[in-house]
C-alpha positions in Angstrom: 10.6 24.6 9.1 8.5 23.8 12.2 10.4 22.1 14.9 9.1 23.7 18.2 5.7 24.6 19.7 6.0 28.4 18.9 6.7 27.6 15.1 3.8 25.1 15.2 1.5 27.8 16.5 2.5 30.1 13.8 2.0 27.4 11.2 -1.4 26.5 12.5 -2.5 30.2 12.5 -1.3 30.8 9.0 -2.9 27.6 7.6 -6.2 28.4 9.5 -6.3 31.9 8.2 -5.7 31.0 4.5 -8.3 29.6 2.1 -8.6 26.7 -0.3 -7.5 23.1 -0.4 -4.3 22.2 1.6 -1.6 20.3 -0.2 -0.2 17.6 2.1 2.7 15.1 1.8 4.8 13.1 4.2 8.3 11.7 4.1 8.9 8.3 5.9 11.9 6.0 6.3 10.6 2.7 5.1 13.8 1.3 4.0 15.6 2.2 7.1 13.1 2.0 10.0 10.5 -0.6 11.1 7.8 1.8 11.7 5.9 3.6 8.9 5.7 6.8 11.0 6.0 10.3 9.3 9.3 11.9 10.0 8.4 15.0 8.0 4.9 16.5 7.1 4.7 19.0 4.2 1.8 21.4 4.1 1.0 24.2 1.7 -2.1 26.4 1.4 -2.7 29.4 -0.8 -2.0 32.6 1.2 -0.1 30.6 3.9 3.0 29.3 2.0 4.7 26.0 2.6 5.4 24.7 6.1 7.6 21.6 6.8 6.6 20.1 10.2 9.0 17.9 12.1 6.8 15.6 14.1 9.9 14.0 15.8 11.1 17.3 17.2 7.5 18.1 18.4 7.1 14.6 20.1 4.2 13.8 17.8 2.0 16.4 19.5 0.5 18.5 16.6 -2.8 19.6 18.4 -2.8 23.2 17.0 -2.3 21.8 13.5 -5.1 19.2 14.0 -7.5 22.0 14.9 -6.4 24.3 12.2 -6.9 21.7 9.5 -10.2 20.2 10.8 -12.8 19.9 8.0 -10.5 21.2 5.3 -10.0 19.6 1.8 -6.6 17.9 1.5 -4.8 17.2 -1.7 -2.5 14.2 -1.6 -0.8 12.1 -4.3 -1.3 8.4 -3.5 -3.2 9.3 -0.5 -3.5 5.8 0.9 0.3 5.7 1.4 0.3 8.8 3.6 -3.1 8.7 5.5 -2.1 6.0 8.0 1.0 7.8 9.2 -1.0 11.2 9.3 -3.7 9.6 11.3 -1.1 8.4 13.9 -0.5 12.2 14.4 -4.2 12.9 14.8 -4.4 14.4 11.3 -7.3 13.4 9.2 -8.8 15.1 6.2 -12.4 16.3 6.1 -12.4 16.0 2.3 -9.9 14.3 0.1 -8.6 14.9 -3.5 -6.0 12.1 -4.6 -4.1 13.4 -7.7 -2.7 10.0 -8.4 -6.1 8.4 -8.3 -7.7 11.3 -10.3 -4.9 10.6 -13.1 -5.8 7.0 -13.3 -9.5 7.8 -13.6 -8.9 10.3 -16.2 -7.1 7.7 -18.4 -3.4 8.7 -18.0 -1.1 5.8 -18.5 1.6 7.3 -16.2 0.5 8.9 -13.0 3.7 9.5 -11.0 3.5 13.0 -9.5 6.5 14.2 -11.6 5.0 12.9 -14.7 1.6 14.5 -14.2 3.2 17.8 -13.2 5.2 17.8 -16.4 2.5 16.8 -18.7 -0.3 18.9 -17.2 1.5 21.9 -15.8 4.6 22.2 -17.9 7.1 22.0 -14.9 9.8 19.4 -14.3 10.2 18.4 -10.7 13.6 18.0 -9.2 14.3 14.3 -8.4 16.5 13.0 -5.6 15.6 12.1 -2.1 12.3 10.2 -2.0 14.1 7.0 -0.8 16.4 8.7 1.6 16.6 8.2 5.5 14.2 10.7 6.6 14.8 9.7 10.3 18.2 11.3 10.3 18.7 14.7 12.0 19.5 17.4 11.1 17.7 17.1 7.6 20.0 18.5 4.9 18.8 21.7 3.2 18.6 20.1 -0.2 16.3 17.4 1.2 14.0 20.0 2.6 13.8 21.8 -0.8 12.9 18.4 -2.3 10.2 17.8 0.3 8.7 21.4 -0.2 8.6 20.8 -4.1 6.3 17.9 -3.5 3.5 20.1 -2.3 4.5 23.2 -4.4 2.1 22.4 -7.3 -0.3 19.9 -5.9 -3.4 22.3 -5.7 -2.8 23.6 -9.3 -2.5 19.9 -10.4 -5.7 19.1 -8.5 -7.6 21.9 -10.4 -6.4 20.8 -13.8 -7.3 17.1 -13.0 -10.7 18.1 -11.7 -11.5 20.1 -14.9 -10.4 17.1 -17.0 -12.5 14.6 -15.0 -15.5 16.9 -15.3 -14.9 17.1 -19.0 -14.9 13.4 -19.3 -18.0 13.0 -17.0 -16.0 11.2 -14.5 -15.9 13.7 -11.6 -18.6 12.0 -9.7 -16.8 8.7 -9.9 -13.6 10.3 -8.6 -15.4 11.9 -5.7 -16.7 8.5 -4.6 -13.2 6.9 -5.1 -11.7 9.7 -3.0 -14.3 9.3 -0.2 -13.7 5.5 -0.1 -10.0 6.1 0.3 -10.6 8.7 3.1 -12.8 6.5 5.1 -11.1 3.1 4.4 -10.5 1.0 7.6 -7.0 0.0 8.5 -5.9 -3.1 6.6 -6.2 -6.4 8.3 -2.8 -8.0 9.5 -1.4 -10.3 6.9 -1.8 -14.1 7.5 1.6 -15.7 7.8 3.6 -12.6 6.7 6.8 -14.7 6.8 5.7 -16.5 3.7 6.4 -13.3 1.8 10.2 -13.8 2.4 12.0 -13.4 -1.0 13.0 -16.8 -2.4 10.7 -18.9 -0.2 8.8 -20.2 -3.4 11.7 -22.5 -3.7 11.1 -24.2 -0.4 8.9 -27.3 -0.3 10.3 -29.1 2.8 8.2 -28.3 5.8 11.1 -28.4 8.2 12.9 -25.8 6.1 9.7 -23.7 6.1 9.7 -23.9 9.9 13.3 -22.7 9.9 12.4 -19.8 7.6 9.4 -18.9 9.9 11.7 -19.0 13.0 14.4 -16.8 11.7 11.8 -14.4 10.1 10.0 -14.0 13.6 13.3 -13.5 15.4 14.4 -11.0 12.8 11.0 -9.2 13.1 11.3 -8.9 16.9 14.7 -7.5 16.8 13.7 -5.0 14.0 10.6 -3.9 16.0 12.4 -3.4 19.2 15.3 -1.4 17.5 13.0 0.3 14.9 15.2 -0.8 12.1 13.9 -2.1 8.7 14.0 -6.0 8.9 16.2 -6.2 5.7 18.8 -4.1 7.5 18.8 -6.5 10.4 19.3 -9.6 8.2 18.6 -9.7 4.4 16.1 -12.3 3.1 18.9 -13.9 1.2 20.8 -14.8 4.3 17.7 -15.8 6.2 17.0 -18.3 3.3 20.6 -19.6 3.1 20.6 -20.2 6.9 17.3 -22.1 6.6 18.7 -24.2 3.7 22.0 -25.0 5.3 20.5 -25.4 8.8 23.9 -25.0 10.7 24.3 -27.3 13.7 26.2 -24.7 15.8 27.3 -21.1 15.8 30.7 -21.9 14.1 28.9 -23.3 11.1 26.4 -20.3 11.1 29.2 -17.8 11.1 30.9 -19.6 8.2 27.9 -18.5 6.0 28.8 -15.3 4.0 26.4 -12.7 5.5 26.9 -14.0 9.1 30.6 -13.4 9.1 30.1 -9.5 9.7 30.6 -8.0 13.1 27.0 -7.2 13.7 25.8 -10.6 12.8 28.5 -12.3 15.0 26.9 -10.4 17.9 23.5 -11.7 16.9 24.6 -15.3 16.3 22.9 -16.5 19.5 19.5 -15.2 18.4 19.7 -16.8 15.0 20.9 -20.1 16.5 18.2 -20.1 19.2 15.5 -19.7 16.4 17.0 -22.5 14.4 17.2 -24.8 17.3 13.5 -24.1 18.4 12.4 -24.8 14.8 14.5 -28.0 14.7 12.7 -29.3 17.9 9.3 -28.9 16.5 7.1 -32.1 16.1 5.8 -32.9 12.7 2.4 -31.7 13.6 3.8 -28.3 14.6 5.4 -27.7 11.2 3.9 -25.2 8.9 1.8 -26.5 5.9 3.6 -26.2 2.5 0.9 -23.9 1.2 -0.4 -21.2 3.5 -4.1 -20.8 4.5 -6.2 -18.5 2.3 -9.5 -17.0 3.0 -10.2 -16.6 -0.6 -10.3 -18.7 -3.8 -7.2 -20.6 -5.1 -4.9 -19.0 -7.7 -6.8 -18.6 -11.0 -4.3 -20.9 -12.9 -5.7 -23.8 -11.0 -9.3 -23.0 -11.6 -9.5 -25.1 -14.8 -8.8 -28.3 -12.8 -10.7 -27.5 -9.7 -13.9 -25.9 -11.1 -14.0 -25.5 -14.9 -17.2 -23.5 -14.7 -15.6 -20.9 -12.3 -12.7 -20.7 -14.9 -15.2 -20.0 -17.5 -17.0 -17.4 -15.4 -13.7 -15.7 -14.7 -12.6 -15.6 -18.3 -16.0 -14.2 -19.4 -15.9 -11.6 -16.7 -12.4 -10.5 -17.4 -13.3 -10.0 -21.1 -16.4 -8.0 -20.3 -14.5 -5.7 -17.8 -11.7 -5.2 -20.2 -14.2 -4.0 -22.8 -15.8 -1.7 -20.4 -12.6 -0.3 -19.1 -11.3 0.4 -22.7 -14.6 2.1 -23.6 -14.3 4.4 -20.7 -10.5 4.9 -20.7 -9.9 3.3 -17.3 -7.5 0.9 -15.8 -9.6 -2.3 -15.5 -8.3 -2.7 -11.8 -10.0 0.6 -11.0 -13.2 -0.6 -12.5 -13.5 -3.4 -10.1 -11.0 -4.8 -7.6 -9.4 -7.9 -8.9 -9.8 -9.6 -5.6 -13.6 -8.9 -5.6 -13.8 -10.2 -9.2 -12.2 -13.5 -8.3 -14.2 -14.1 -5.3 -17.5 -13.3 -7.2 -16.6 -15.6 -10.1 -15.4 -18.4 -7.7 -18.6 -18.3 -5.6 -21.3 -16.3 -7.4 -24.7 -15.8 -5.7 -27.3 -18.6 -6.2 -29.5 -16.2 -7.8 -27.9 -14.4 -10.7 -30.3 -11.6 -10.8 -28.9 -8.1 -11.2 -30.2 -7.3 -7.7 -28.3 -10.2 -6.2 -25.1 -9.5 -8.1 -25.3 -5.9 -7.1 -25.6 -6.9 -3.5 -22.5 -9.1 -3.7 -20.6 -6.2 -5.4 -21.7 -3.7 -2.7 -21.0 -6.0 0.2 -17.4 -6.4 -1.4 -16.8 -2.6 -1.3 -17.7 -1.7 -5.0 -18.8 1.9 -5.2 -22.1 3.0 -6.9 -20.5 4.2 -10.0 -18.6 0.9 -10.5 -21.8 -1.2 -10.1 -23.7 1.0 -12.5 -21.1 0.5 -15.1 -20.5 -3.2 -14.7 -23.6 -4.9 -13.3 -25.4 -5.8 -16.6 -22.2 -7.2 -18.1 -21.1 -9.0 -15.0 -24.5 -10.6 -14.4 -24.3 -12.0 -17.9 -20.7 -13.2 -17.6 -21.5 -15.1 -14.4 -23.8 -17.4 -16.4 -20.9 -18.7 -18.4 -20.0 -22.5 -18.1 -17.2 -24.6 -19.3 -17.6 -26.2 -22.7 -18.7 -29.9 -22.6 -16.1 -32.2 -24.1 -17.3 -33.7 -27.3 -17.4 -37.4 -27.9 
């Protein structure tokens, strides 16, 4: 366990003096905290053993570790989930191997860490504390054991998967994918994140949408200030019920089931203030029934809006499914579904392979993906809707 500067220096020296890839994992408290920060960082390297680093006890200052790991290859499982919180601590891999992504590219239908370890290495990992509140202190001993096991066999798993990918002729593809994950920019903030509130699909009234938005934003402010997961401040179900009932005063609000609790009674003024502000909005200030999208409409509407685009999408999906099956790949790893939809909705005016390749490259497709799909995609994009017969 690394929870003070002296231990951090010992860990850094041990890891820097060892050789080979570094197995890395983190534990967060997503269901309990608003932030996605790492509450524990697990590291293992051959010759150095396993180190469990507590960034909270260290105030987030991990400079010796940053220097010790500079330029090394990291092995993570589902790296895109862990890299952002590691970057917050200044920790960034020089080279990346993602065992989950490797499993997908190798054609395994189940790629959870425990499943791959059992199938390829013959060990069964102990289950237990992945969804625990890792922000609590002190961390129980059995939690730490669980955390250590997550990096115990990662490097061995990496080596087996690398061999399998090489056997299948996919190692070069995987290396491109790993580098894309390693260098991916931070995701853009979601547009209208309040529209993802569970149950909002049942709301069509613009005034009610305004009430949902106001309550969501009030909840988000409280959650961020207190670093509590929004659902623990106020569950979506309660938020939706308050928006549907639109209570006229605090007494009516507190009569609703979830709001009867002690903590919600203390917060009643916050929720009523949000409801009143939404109720005072003019018609022009109300949110639109459907959110704004910077991409094409949902595919189930294409047949009415643009039959030719629907024909292109159907042809493209069929072509990609055949390529994925022939190469034992998940079709979503062959080309991103969003890129496929955008390309089919608005293809280049010139459907030459060169133009289609440019569209794919600009959309983030890797070289191996373009090589595999270009010919079939360029052909599929020429599809048109059948002409109704007389």
